[in-house]
N, C-alpha and C positions, 0 to 999 in steps of 0.2 A: 306572621308575615302579612304585609299589606296586599300582596299579590300572590296568586298561586305559583307553584314552580313552573318555570318556563319550559316549553316543549318545542321540539322541532315541528315543522309543518311540511308534510310530504303527501303528495297525491290528494290534496284537498282535505287532509285530516291532521289534527294535532296528535303527535305520538311521542312517547318517551324514547329517549335514546341516550347514548353517551356512556362513558366510563367514568363515573364520578360527577361532581358538580362544583361550581364556584358560588360564593355569596355575591349577591347584587346589593350594593349599598346606595342609600339615598344621600347625596352630597349635602343636602340641606341640614341634616341632623345626624348623619353618621350611622343611621340605623340600617339593619339588614331588612330589605323589602322583598326579596325573592331569592331563588337559586336558579342558575343557568347550567344546563348540561354541558359536559365536555364530550362533544360528539367525537366519533371515531371515523377513520376512512371508510369503514363499512357503512356507517350512517350516510356519509356523503354519497357513496356509490348507490345506495338505495334511491336517494333524491335524483341523482343524475339518470339512473335507469328510468325512473318515472318521467322525468323531463324529456328524455329521448323518445319515449313512447308517445308522449303528448305532442311532439313536434310536428309530425305529418298533418294531423288534423288542424292544429292551430295555424301553421304556416300555409295550409291549403286554403284558408279563408282569404278573401280579398282584404286589402288593408282598410278599405272603407267599412267592411264588416268588423274587423278587429278593433278599430278605434271607437266603435259604439260602446265598448266596455269602459273606455276612459272618459267618455262623456258622463257616464254614471259615476265613475270613480271620482272625478273632479267634484261632482255634486256632493258625494258622500264625505269627501274630505272637508268641504265647506260646512256641511251639516254637523259634522262631528269635531269641529275645530277646537272647541273648548275641552272636550274630553281628551283628544289627542295631545293638546297643549299641557294638560295636567300630567299625562304620562311623561312627556318630555321634562317637565319641571321636576317630577319625582326622581327620575333616573339620571338626569343630567345636571340639575341644579340651576337651570336658567330662571330668569324672571318670567312671569306669565306673559308679559308683552313680547318678550323675545321668543318664547315658545309658540305663541300664536303666529308671529311673523314667519316662523319656520314652517308651520303647516300651510300658511297662505302661499309661500314660495313653492311648496310641493304641489298645490293645486295649479299654480301657474305652469309648472312643467307638464302636468297632465293636460292642460289646455293646449300647450304646444304640441303634444303628441297627437291630439285630435286634428291638428292641421297638417299632419304628415302626408295624407293623400294629395294635398296640393303642392308638396315640396319634393316628392321623390319620383315624380313622373320623368321617365328617361327621354332622350332625344330620339326622334324618328326622322330619317332623311333619305330621300332618293339620291344616292351617291353617284349613280350613272343611270342612263335610260333603262328602266325596268328592274333596277337593282336597288333594294332598300336595306338600310342598316338601322337597327334600333338597339337601345341599351335599356336594361332593366336591373333593378336591385333586388337581391334575394337575401333572406336571412341566413345567418351562419349555422344555426342549430342550437345546441345547449350552451349557454353562456353563464357567467357568474359575476357577482358584485360583492366586494369585500368593503365594508363601510366602518367609519370611525365612531368614537364616542361623542364627538362634539355636536353633531346634528343627527339625532336618532331617527327623525322622520324625514328631514329634507334631503340628506345625502343619498339614502336609499332611493328616494324619488327623483333624484337626478337621472337615474338610469332605468328604473322599473318601467315607467310608462313608455319611454322611447324604445328600449330594447324589445319589449313585448309587442308594442304596436307594429314594429317592423317585422314581426313574425317569429322571433326567437322564443325559446323557453329558457327558464333561468333558475339558478340557485342563488339565494342571498345568504351571505354570512355576516350578520351584524356584529358589532363590537360586543364582547362578553360583558363589558361594563354597563351597556345600555340595551339589553335584549328585549325589553317589553314592547317597544313600539313596533317592532317587526311583526309580532304576532297579530297586532291590531291591523296593520297594513294587510296582512294575509286575509283576515276576516272581511275587510272592506272590499278587497279585490274579488273575493268569492261572491259577496253580496252584489257586486257590479256585473256578475255574469261571466267571470273568467273561468274557463274550464279547469277541472282538477288536473294537477300535474304540470300546468304551464308555469306556475310560480311556486317555489319551494323555499323553505328556510331551514338551514342547518346551523345550529349554534355551536360555539366552541372557541378554542384558542388557536395558537399557532399550528397545532396539528391539523386542523381543518384547512387553514390557509395553505399549508404546504400540500395537502391532498388535492386542493383545487388546482394548484399550479401543476401538479403531476398527472391529474386524471386525463386519460387519453380521449375521453368523449366530451370534454369541455373545450370549446373552440376559441373562446376569448374571455377575458376578464378585465374588470376595472377595480382599482384600489384607491382608497383615499386614507392618508395617514401621515406618519412622519417620513422624512426623506430617507432615513436609514432603512426603514422597513420597505418603503416604496421601491428603493433601489434593489433590495434583496428579492422582493416579489417579482419585479420586472425581469431580473436576470433568470430566476428559476422558471417563470412561465415561458419566456421566450426561448430558453434552452430546450423546452419541450415543444417548441414550434407553435406556440399559441400567440394570438394577438394579445397584447397587454397595454393598458393605459393606466399608469400609476401616478397619482397626484401626491406630491410630497409636501414638505413644510415650507416656511417662508421667513423672511426677515424684511418686512416692508418698510420702506423709507418714505417719510412725509417731509417734503422740503418746504420751509416757510420763508417767504421773502418779506422784507420790511413793508411793502405796500399791500400786504394781505389784509383783508377785512378782519379786524380784531375779534369782533363778536362771532361772526360766522366761523372763523378759524378755530377759536377756542372751543365752541360747542361741538364742532365737527371732529376735531382731534380727540377730544375727550370721549365722544361717542365711539370713535374708532378703536381706541385702545382699551376701553372698559367694557364695551358691548360683549355679551356672552362671556364675561369675566376674562376677556382677552384670549379665550380658547377658540380661536378661529384663524385659519390661514390667511385671512384678509385683514387681520387686526394691525393697527399701527404698532410699530416696534421701535423705530428710530426716528426722532424728530431732528431733522437737519436744519439747524438755525443759521440762516445766511445773513451775516451782518448784524445790525442792531435790531433784534426782535424781542428785547426784554419785556416790552409792554405786552406783547402777545403771550409770552411765556407766563408772565404774571397772571394774565386773564385765564390761561389754561389751568394753572394751579388753583385759582379760585373756583373755577367751574368744577374741576375734579374733586376739590375739597368739599363741595356741597353735596356730593353723592352720598346717599344713605345705603351702606352695605347691608345686604339682606332684603332691601326693598328695591332700590334702583340697580343694584349690582348683585348678580347671582353668585353661586358657590363654585369652587374649584372641584374637579371631578373626583379627586381622592386625596387622602391624607398624604400619600407618597408624592403626588403631584405638587401639593402645597409645599411640602418640605423641600422639594427640588427647586421651586421658584424662590423660596426664602433663601436658600443657599446661594442662588445666583445674585440676588440683591445684596446679600451680606458680603460676598466676595468683591463685588464692584465697589462698595463703600470702603472696604478695607484697602482697595487699590487706589483710593483717592477721589472717587466720584462723590458728588454732593447730593444727598437726598433732599429734594424740595418737598416731597410728600412721602411718608413712609407708612405703608399699610401692613407691615409684617405682623403686628400684634393685634389685629382686629379680632374681636369676639362679638358675636351677635347675641344679644340678650334673648333668652328663650331657646336659642339654638347653639348652645355652647360647644356641642360636639360636632357642629357643621364645619365644613372645610372652606373658610372664608379668608380672603385677603382684600384689603381696601386698595383704592388706586394708589399707585406708587410712581413718582416721577423723580428721575435721577439726572442731575446736570453734571457738566464737566466730565463727561464720559469720553475716553479716548478711543479712536477707531479700533485699536488693537485689542481692547478689552474683550473678554469672552462674552459679556452681556451685550456688547455692540455687534457681535458676529453671529451668535447662535440663537436659535429660536427659544424664547422663554415660555411662551404659551400661557400667559397670565396677564393680569391688569397692570402691566408695567410698561412705562414709556421712558426711554433713555434719550438724552439730548446730547448731540454732537455739534459743536460749533465750527463753522467754516466761514471763509471770507467772501466767497462769490458762488454763483450758480455752477460754474465749471468744476470747482472743487466739490460741490455737492453731488454733481453727476458722477465725478470720478469715484467718490465714496460709494454711491449707489451701485455703480457698475462693477466694483470690486467684490460685491457680495456674490457668493456662489449660488444664491437663490435668485428667483426672478418671477415671483408671483404677482406682486402689485407694487406700484409706486405712485405717489401723489405729489402735487405741488399746490401751494396756496399763494395766490398772487392776484392783483387786479389788472395785470398786463396780459393781453392775448398773445403778444409776441413772445413773452417769456414762457407762457404756458405751452405754446407750440414748440419752442426751442427745447424745452424739457421733454415733452411728449415724444419727440422724434429721437431723442438721445438716451432716454432712460432704458435700462436693460430689464424690462419686465413685460409680461404678457398682458397685464391689465393696468391701465393708467387712469388716475383720477386728477381732475382739475377742480380744486376747491371741494373735493369729495374724498373722504378718508377711507371709505370702503367701496372701491370701484367695482362692485359685483355687476356684471352685465345682466340685464334682464332678457328673458326669452323674446325673440329667437336668437339673440346674441349668445355666444358660447362662453363657458367658463373654462379657463385654463391659463397656466403660467408658462414661464420659460425656465431654461437652465435646470438646476437641481430641484425645482419645484414641480417638475413634470418629467416622467420617463415614458416615452412612446410618442406616437404621432397622432395629432388630432386633439380635440377637446372633449370634455365629458358631457356637455349639454349643447343645446342649440344645433344649428345646421351642420356643423362639422362632426357632430356625433353620429349623424346618419351614415357617413362613410365608414366609420369604425365598426358599427354593428351590422353592416351588410356587406355583400360582395357583388361585384358588377359582372353582369353577363351581357355579351354583345351577340346579336343575331343578324346575319346577312341573308337576305331572301331574294330568290329569282324564280319567278313562276313562268315567264314567257320565253320560249325558244328564240323569239325575235328580239329579245332584250339585247342591249349593247354588249358587244364582245370586246373584252379587254383582258388584262392580266389576271383579273379576279375570276373570270368565267372558265 
């Protein structure tokens, strides 16, 4: 194996756990690179006990003291960027550029966490003569984060710096398909000065997820994954009276108008649907062609056709995922859609056992087709043709998802018209992956998110803390009213 067997990280130490293990595959070549333990509810309980014990000491520090850890952590993420990116590439299959960008985004969230002392100060006001009210935010206690395969470093770091800087202690449950990065995160946090027990990692599968939802000492959790699982996790966690914020899947629509810049649009659309091999909830899924945009579609096909799979385009996470995507493409073509580019038979020389698909573009797709309605999660773009912007908006608004939507146009008026009416939480104008940068928060609408708030940025502060209000009166001569 290329890497030692994965272990859990509890109370500042790596330790074996679990009841059996799963193989960890490298999507680039299909080889087994490690094994990940199938942890039990008992393993989780050990981590929660440790985190609960660490909570008073960690939360008892001032926030200015706590964020010192994340100044160091940000620096270590930057210093170890290439090493972390190699881990991401090995376990996820991304290109090196994509993996490096993932680590850089992680450092950006750590930087945001360092700014929290300036953001969480509460109001203080003399509400009547001699009577003062103030509000303060307090951490929740032990919290948890359940993260997906598609961003092994970035998505854990959406929550780790923020929830910890706010004074919580935590358990991370990474995807069993990409468990290597979590261990390295634990090492860097310890190197940054984080006390033992504040951050813990418990590996495993559905058993651990359900145990997190059920554990009485876990106060809140975040989840990122498919809509089906996000809904199930949200229901189970909230039925146990926990806070839960569960981010689901997407079916993002990119609306192209005839006046769009041909070169900018083609480059941007291709980057959107092929980046990370299409395995991201912000990827372009449906290109809504408004009127005569054949010249732009031709340019998109040329741009996508120039991509070298295995160099410019990474691998699919597993053979099962690849087969599912191929089946979606095949079904659409059998139903009458026209493949402009067909990447189903891609084989990368020297990596014949890797899980690769080349960019695939399918025209003449009808809105009722499965491939136009359901998330594919691969480098696949479908084209649905409409006559005007209102028909495009109606199509976008019918989607049960609401993660992202974008428009390509040279008209500010049309961009504003679209932005106000599109049914998604993140809108792009001539940007196909409208991911907000810190301190703006990440989060969609509808069945792309279950729970209140967003997972990063300012709105995450409210989710990971609770508000305490204090009313004070020291002087007998202070104003007399209904409060006194």
